[in-house]
C-alpha atoms as a printed R data frame, in Angstrom:
    type eleno elety resid chain resno        x        y       z
1   ATOM     1    CA   MET     A     1 -100.163 -155.985 -54.405
2   ATOM     2    CA   SER     A     2  -98.489 -155.998 -51.007
3   ATOM     3    CA   GLN     A     3  -99.455 -158.798 -48.627
4   ATOM     4    CA   GLU     A     4  -96.925 -157.868 -45.975
5   ATOM     5    CA   PHE     A     5  -97.410 -155.712 -42.913
6   ATOM     6    CA   SER     A     6  -94.733 -153.327 -41.670
7   ATOM     7    CA   SER     A     7  -94.642 -151.565 -38.286
8   ATOM     8    CA   SER     A     8  -94.133 -148.309 -40.223
9   ATOM     9    CA   GLN     A     9  -97.816 -148.586 -41.233
10  ATOM    10    CA   ILE     A    10  -98.932 -147.990 -37.629
11  ATOM    11    CA   VAL     A    11  -99.992 -144.349 -37.285
12  ATOM    12    CA   TYR     A    12 -101.635 -144.556 -33.841
13  ATOM    13    CA   GLU     A    13 -101.628 -147.119 -31.060
14  ATOM    14    CA   ASP     A    14 -102.601 -147.341 -27.391
15  ATOM    15    CA   ASN     A    15 -103.950 -150.129 -25.144
16  ATOM    16    CA   HIS     A    16 -107.332 -150.067 -26.880
17  ATOM    17    CA   LEU     A    17 -106.795 -149.109 -30.520
18  ATOM    18    CA   LEU     A    18 -104.467 -149.597 -33.432
19  ATOM    19    CA   VAL     A    19 -104.817 -147.392 -36.522
20  ATOM    20    CA   ILE     A    20 -102.857 -148.285 -39.632
21  ATOM    21    CA   ASN     A    21 -102.157 -146.704 -43.005
22  ATOM    22    CA   LYS     A    22 -103.231 -149.453 -45.401
23  ATOM    23    CA   LYS     A    23 -101.493 -149.890 -48.739
24  ATOM    24    CA   ALA     A    24 -103.525 -150.303 -51.932
25  ATOM    25    CA   GLY     A    25 -104.105 -154.021 -52.483
26  ATOM    26    CA   GLN     A    26 -104.009 -155.028 -48.828
27  ATOM    27    CA   LEU     A    27 -107.077 -156.854 -47.564
28  ATOM    28    CA   VAL     A    28 -108.486 -155.554 -44.262
29  ATOM    29    CA   GLN     A    29 -109.999 -158.914 -43.299
30  ATOM    30    CA   GLY     A    30 -110.345 -162.389 -44.832
31  ATOM    31    CA   ASP     A    31 -112.570 -162.836 -47.890
32  ATOM    32    CA   LYS     A    32 -113.358 -165.472 -50.504
33  ATOM    33    CA   THR     A    33 -109.974 -164.996 -52.229
34  ATOM    34    CA   GLY     A    34 -108.355 -166.737 -49.257
35  ATOM    35    CA   ASP     A    35 -105.506 -164.189 -49.366
36  ATOM    36    CA   LEU     A    36 -103.759 -163.315 -46.123
37  ATOM    37    CA   SER     A    37 -105.482 -160.321 -44.504
38  ATOM    38    CA   LEU     A    38 -104.145 -157.469 -42.417
39  ATOM    39    CA   LEU     A    39 -106.188 -158.760 -39.477
40  ATOM    40    CA   GLU     A    40 -104.095 -161.956 -39.404
41  ATOM    41    CA   LEU     A    41 -100.822 -160.196 -40.226
42  ATOM    42    CA   ILE     A    42 -101.258 -157.597 -37.464
43  ATOM    43    CA   LYS     A    43 -102.253 -160.266 -34.918
44  ATOM    44    CA   ASP     A    44  -99.020 -162.138 -35.698
45  ATOM    45    CA   PHE     A    45  -97.054 -158.905 -35.531
46  ATOM    46    CA   ILE     A    46  -98.440 -158.006 -32.057
47  ATOM    47    CA   LYS     A    47  -97.947 -161.572 -30.788
48  ATOM    48    CA   ASN     A    48  -94.251 -161.481 -31.743
49  ATOM    49    CA   ARG     A    49  -93.572 -157.875 -30.773
50  ATOM    50    CA   ASP     A    50  -95.223 -158.107 -27.343
51  ATOM    51    CA   ASP     A    51  -94.180 -161.718 -26.715
52  ATOM    52    CA   LYS     A    52  -97.775 -162.766 -26.052
53  ATOM    53    CA   PRO     A    53  -98.241 -166.450 -25.133
54  ATOM    54    CA   GLY     A    54 -101.959 -166.811 -26.001
55  ATOM    55    CA   ASN     A    55 -104.191 -165.564 -28.792
56  ATOM    56    CA   VAL     A    56 -104.130 -161.861 -29.577
57  ATOM    57    CA   PHE     A    57 -107.517 -160.103 -29.604
58  ATOM    58    CA   LEU     A    58 -107.957 -157.819 -32.595
59  ATOM    59    CA   GLY     A    59 -111.225 -156.689 -34.144
60  ATOM    60    CA   LEU     A    60 -111.856 -154.749 -37.342
61  ATOM    61    CA   VAL     A    61 -113.916 -151.617 -36.676
62  ATOM    62    CA   HIS     A    62 -114.696 -150.601 -40.292
63  ATOM    63    CA   ARG     A    63 -113.646 -151.596 -43.824
64  ATOM    64    CA   ILE     A    64 -112.120 -149.840 -46.759
65  ATOM    65    CA   ASP     A    65 -111.999 -151.379 -50.250
66  ATOM    66    CA   ARG     A    66 -108.999 -153.504 -51.151
67  ATOM    67    CA   PRO     A    67 -107.699 -151.175 -53.942
68  ATOM    68    CA   THR     A    68 -108.014 -148.124 -51.632
69  ATOM    69    CA   SER     A    69 -105.207 -146.906 -49.353
70  ATOM    70    CA   GLY     A    70 -105.360 -145.091 -46.022
71  ATOM    71    CA   LEU     A    71 -106.615 -145.269 -42.476
72  ATOM    72    CA   VAL     A    72 -108.200 -148.348 -40.923
73  ATOM    73    CA   ILE     A    73 -109.075 -148.744 -37.219
74  ATOM    74    CA   TYR     A    74 -108.587 -152.047 -35.390
75  ATOM    75    CA   ALA     A    75 -109.633 -152.562 -31.757
76  ATOM    76    CA   LYS     A    76 -107.357 -154.331 -29.277
77  ATOM    77    CA   THR     A    77 -110.095 -154.910 -26.668
78  ATOM    78    CA   SER     A    78 -113.679 -156.151 -26.993
79  ATOM    79    CA   LYS     A    79 -114.943 -153.054 -25.123
80  ATOM    80    CA   ALA     A    80 -113.260 -150.721 -27.613
81  ATOM    81    CA   LEU     A    81 -114.547 -152.836 -30.524
82  ATOM    82    CA   SER     A    82 -118.208 -152.753 -29.481
83  ATOM    83    CA   ARG     A    83 -118.137 -149.040 -28.645
84  ATOM    84    CA   LEU     A    84 -116.337 -148.037 -31.842
85  ATOM    85    CA   THR     A    85 -118.551 -150.219 -34.048
86  ATOM    86    CA   GLN     A    86 -121.566 -148.432 -32.559
87  ATOM    87    CA   MET     A    87 -119.896 -145.035 -33.092
88  ATOM    88    CA   VAL     A    88 -119.297 -145.847 -36.769
89  ATOM    89    CA   LYS     A    89 -122.989 -146.846 -37.101
90  ATOM    90    CA   ASN     A    90 -124.040 -143.584 -35.457
91  ATOM    91    CA   ARG     A    91 -121.722 -141.651 -37.817
92  ATOM    92    CA   GLU     A    92 -119.665 -140.385 -34.867
93  ATOM    93    CA   VAL     A    93 -116.406 -141.246 -36.646
94  ATOM    94    CA   LYS     A    94 -115.689 -138.518 -39.214
95  ATOM    95    CA   LYS     A    95 -113.877 -139.879 -42.271
96  ATOM    96    CA   THR     A    96 -112.246 -137.652 -44.884
97  ATOM    97    CA   TYR     A    97 -110.974 -139.083 -48.170
98  ATOM    98    CA   TRP     A    98 -108.707 -137.803 -50.915
99  ATOM    99    CA   ALA     A    99 -109.307 -138.852 -54.517
100 ATOM   100    CA   ILE     A   100 -107.341 -138.109 -57.685
101 ATOM   101    CA   VAL     A   101 -109.572 -137.643 -60.725
102 ATOM   102    CA   ALA     A   102 -109.091 -136.379 -64.291
103 ATOM   103    CA   LYS     A   103 -109.083 -132.621 -64.863
104 ATOM   104    CA   GLU     A   104 -112.666 -132.302 -66.106
105 ATOM   105    CA   MET     A   105 -114.923 -129.282 -65.677
106 ATOM   106    CA   ILE     A   106 -116.859 -129.928 -62.473
107 ATOM   107    CA   PRO     A   107 -118.035 -127.456 -59.802
108 ATOM   108    CA   LYS     A   108 -115.320 -126.500 -57.283
109 ATOM   109    CA   SER     A   109 -117.403 -127.967 -54.478
110 ATOM   110    CA   GLN     A   110 -120.643 -129.892 -54.483
111 ATOM   111    CA   ARG     A   111 -122.978 -132.010 -52.374
112 ATOM   112    CA   LEU     A   112 -123.840 -135.155 -54.326
113 ATOM   113    CA   VAL     A   113 -127.075 -136.990 -53.583
114 ATOM   114    CA   HIS     A   114 -127.663 -140.270 -55.428
115 ATOM   115    CA   TYR     A   115 -129.316 -143.640 -54.801
116 ATOM   116    CA   LEU     A   116 -127.028 -146.678 -54.851
117 ATOM   117    CA   GLN     A   117 -127.885 -150.297 -55.383
118 ATOM   118    CA   LYS     A   118 -125.281 -153.011 -54.857
119 ATOM   119    CA   ASN     A   119 -125.089 -155.811 -57.414
120 ATOM   120    CA   GLU     A   120 -123.774 -158.871 -55.540
121 ATOM   121    CA   LYS     A   121 -122.857 -160.718 -58.762
122 ATOM   122    CA   THR     A   122 -120.629 -157.992 -60.207
123 ATOM   123    CA   ASN     A   123 -119.663 -156.495 -56.802
124 ATOM   124    CA   LYS     A   124 -120.493 -153.090 -58.207
125 ATOM   125    CA   ALA     A   125 -122.839 -150.259 -57.259
126 ATOM   126    CA   THR     A   126 -125.410 -148.933 -59.713
127 ATOM   127    CA   VAL     A   127 -126.176 -145.223 -59.325
128 ATOM   128    CA   PHE     A   128 -129.641 -143.695 -59.772
129 ATOM   129    CA   ILE     A   129 -130.392 -139.982 -59.704
130 ATOM   130    CA   LYS     A   130 -133.798 -140.446 -58.127
131 ATOM   131    CA   GLN     A   131 -135.314 -142.757 -55.547
132 ATOM   132    CA   THR     A   132 -135.441 -146.304 -56.883
133 ATOM   133    CA   GLU     A   133 -136.680 -149.475 -55.231
134 ATOM   134    CA   GLY     A   134 -133.835 -151.314 -53.506
135 ATOM   135    CA   ALA     A   135 -131.421 -148.374 -53.787
136 ATOM   136    CA   LYS     A   136 -130.120 -146.496 -50.738
137 ATOM   137    CA   GLU     A   137 -129.695 -142.744 -50.460
138 ATOM   138    CA   SER     A   138 -125.993 -141.862 -50.724
139 ATOM   139    CA   ILE     A   139 -124.597 -138.438 -49.906
140 ATOM   140    CA   LEU     A   140 -121.098 -137.002 -50.083
141 ATOM   141    CA   ASN     A   141 -119.545 -133.535 -50.164
142 ATOM   142    CA   TYR     A   142 -116.433 -132.864 -52.207
143 ATOM   143    CA   GLN     A   143 -114.206 -129.897 -52.914
144 ATOM   144    CA   ILE     A   144 -111.306 -129.510 -55.330
145 ATOM   145    CA   ILE     A   145 -108.266 -128.756 -53.162
146 ATOM   146    CA   LYS     A   146 -105.458 -128.999 -55.723
147 ATOM   147    CA   THR     A   147 -105.101 -128.866 -59.513
148 ATOM   148    CA   LEU     A   148 -102.215 -130.506 -61.391
149 ATOM   149    CA   ASP     A   149 -101.478 -130.618 -65.140
150 ATOM   150    CA   ASN     A   150 -103.792 -133.535 -65.927
151 ATOM   151    CA   TYR     A   151 -105.487 -134.294 -62.624
152 ATOM   152    CA   GLN     A   152 -107.275 -132.657 -59.740
153 ATOM   153    CA   LEU     A   153 -107.364 -133.646 -56.079
154 ATOM   154    CA   LEU     A   154 -110.733 -133.854 -54.359
155 ATOM   155    CA   GLU     A   155 -111.299 -133.856 -50.601
156 ATOM   156    CA   ILE     A   156 -114.418 -135.829 -49.743
157 ATOM   157    CA   ASP     A   157 -116.548 -135.994 -46.616
158 ATOM   158    CA   LEU     A   158 -119.133 -138.750 -46.431
159 ATOM   159    CA   GLU     A   159 -122.605 -138.261 -45.003
160 ATOM   160    CA   THR     A   160 -123.513 -141.916 -45.625
161 ATOM   161    CA   GLY     A   161 -121.389 -145.046 -45.880
162 ATOM   162    CA   ARG     A   162 -122.458 -147.174 -48.852
163 ATOM   163    CA   HIS     A   163 -120.717 -149.911 -50.824
164 ATOM   164    CA   HIS     A   164 -118.255 -148.273 -53.300
165 ATOM   165    CA   GLN     A   165 -120.020 -144.970 -52.650
166 ATOM   166    CA   ILE     A   166 -117.236 -142.506 -53.540
167 ATOM   167    CA   ARG     A   167 -116.158 -144.565 -56.545
168 ATOM   168    CA   ALA     A   168 -119.680 -144.849 -57.950
169 ATOM   169    CA   GLN     A   169 -120.811 -141.281 -57.266
170 ATOM   170    CA   LEU     A   170 -117.707 -139.656 -58.767
171 ATOM   171    CA   SER     A   171 -118.001 -141.893 -61.823
172 ATOM   172    CA   LYS     A   172 -121.629 -140.792 -62.198
173 ATOM   173    CA   ILE     A   173 -120.613 -137.099 -62.485
174 ATOM   174    CA   GLY     A   174 -117.969 -137.927 -65.111
175 ATOM   175    CA   VAL     A   175 -114.805 -138.100 -62.990
176 ATOM   176    CA   PRO     A   176 -114.005 -141.745 -62.155
177 ATOM   177    CA   ILE     A   177 -111.113 -142.152 -59.709
178 ATOM   178    CA   LYS     A   178 -107.699 -142.589 -61.339
179 ATOM   179    CA   GLY     A   179 -106.987 -146.299 -61.848
180 ATOM   180    CA   ASP     A   180 -110.575 -147.411 -61.110
181 ATOM   181    CA   LEU     A   181 -111.311 -149.543 -64.186
182 ATOM   182    CA   LYS     A   182 -114.476 -150.953 -62.579
183 ATOM   183    CA   TYR     A   183 -116.041 -147.486 -62.589
184 ATOM   184    CA   GLY     A   184 -114.809 -146.199 -65.917
185 ATOM   185    CA   ALA     A   185 -111.197 -145.052 -65.519
186 ATOM   186    CA   PRO     A   186 -109.358 -145.382 -68.873
187 ATOM   187    CA   ARG     A   187 -106.328 -147.258 -67.477
188 ATOM   188    CA   SER     A   188 -105.155 -148.991 -64.328
189 ATOM   189    CA   ASN     A   189 -102.557 -147.776 -61.832
190 ATOM   190    CA   PRO     A   190  -99.157 -149.542 -61.878
191 ATOM   191    CA   ASP     A   191  -99.779 -151.096 -58.424
192 ATOM   192    CA   GLY     A   192 -103.282 -152.289 -59.370
193 ATOM   193    CA   GLY     A   193 -104.835 -149.986 -56.758
194 ATOM   194    CA   ILE     A   194 -106.983 -146.906 -57.235
195 ATOM   195    CA   SER     A   195 -106.146 -143.302 -56.301
196 ATOM   196    CA   LEU     A   196 -108.542 -143.118 -53.357
197 ATOM   197    CA   HIS     A   197 -106.991 -142.556 -49.932
198 ATOM   198    CA   ALA     A   198 -108.665 -142.564 -46.502
199 ATOM   199    CA   ARG     A   199 -106.825 -139.421 -45.424
200 ATOM   200    CA   ARG     A   200 -108.201 -138.367 -42.037
201 ATOM   201    CA   LEU     A   201 -110.158 -139.760 -39.083
202 ATOM   202    CA   GLN     A   202 -111.682 -137.761 -36.235
203 ATOM   203    CA   PHE     A   203 -113.486 -139.308 -33.270
204 ATOM   204    CA   ILE     A   204 -113.800 -139.288 -29.498
205 ATOM   205    CA   HIS     A   205 -111.721 -142.115 -27.990
206 ATOM   206    CA   PRO     A   206 -114.185 -144.833 -26.852
207 ATOM   207    CA   VAL     A   207 -112.400 -145.335 -23.513
208 ATOM   208    CA   THR     A   208 -110.317 -142.256 -22.604
209 ATOM   209    CA   LYS     A   209 -112.851 -139.836 -24.189
210 ATOM   210    CA   GLU     A   210 -110.097 -137.664 -25.649
211 ATOM   211    CA   ASN     A   211 -110.464 -136.143 -29.094
212 ATOM   212    CA   ILE     A   212 -108.478 -138.156 -31.642
213 ATOM   213    CA   GLU     A   213 -107.514 -136.791 -35.061
214 ATOM   214    CA   ILE     A   214 -105.267 -138.869 -37.314
215 ATOM   215    CA   THR     A   215 -103.919 -138.078 -40.788
216 ATOM   216    CA   ALA     A   216 -102.332 -140.679 -43.067
217 ATOM   217    CA   PRO     A   217  -99.481 -139.771 -45.430
218 ATOM   218    CA   VAL     A   218 -100.309 -140.523 -49.085
219 ATOM   219    CA   PRO     A   219  -98.650 -143.490 -50.889
220 ATOM   220    CA   GLN     A   220  -94.997 -142.497 -51.261
221 ATOM   221    CA   ASN     A   221  -94.347 -144.751 -54.278
222 ATOM   222    CA   ASP     A   222  -96.562 -142.607 -56.519
223 ATOM   223    CA   ALA     A   223  -95.335 -139.313 -58.015
224 ATOM   224    CA   ILE     A   224  -98.832 -137.919 -58.568
225 ATOM   225    CA   TRP     A   225  -99.826 -138.596 -54.966
226 ATOM   226    CA   LYS     A   226  -96.631 -136.925 -53.764
227 ATOM   227    CA   ALA     A   227  -97.377 -133.889 -55.939
228 ATOM   228    CA   CYS     A   228 -100.843 -133.707 -54.345
229 ATOM   229    CA   GLU     A   229  -99.459 -133.742 -50.812
230 ATOM   230    CA   GLY     A   230  -96.581 -131.389 -51.596
């Protein structure tokens, strides 16, 4: 699990935003583990790189799970942070994920509608197929975009943003994400992460108003990921 930050992880940067390609295992912001987070690491990196005397402002716009890799947006100004946070709430930031799952017979493309309830004790989402008290409607669209010998690659667009949504919903239809022991995968990945990657982000820049589209390369230390991208 990598707790270091490298400048090669920066995929987009201007005066307002910084978008990085997170490695599996990296923490986007501090939590109860007390492990060093990317928020702190990137602040230190900017302070040193730009020779800043005071504190560096950096705000996390949205989260992705620790075992997941891919794109995360940080804001370098408070104006960008408040605008982007609102845009994420309003679903104006389009997020596309890639997931590697076992080669099971599932429809080539499908819109999944479930109801998810987060269990705080186990930090896990329970999936219901019909409306249940305390559970939130969760919707995603997937399509199979590549088939390998033992795995298939799904491209996923989220309509809602729930806790562990992709992990829980795919597990419910019988295809847990590769390496995701928590949701029923048979074995872990060598790096302790899961084969879920925040692949693409599309949004209107909160300050310049230009259309931004960013794609993150898949983890290069994994042969199956490389086969998916190839």
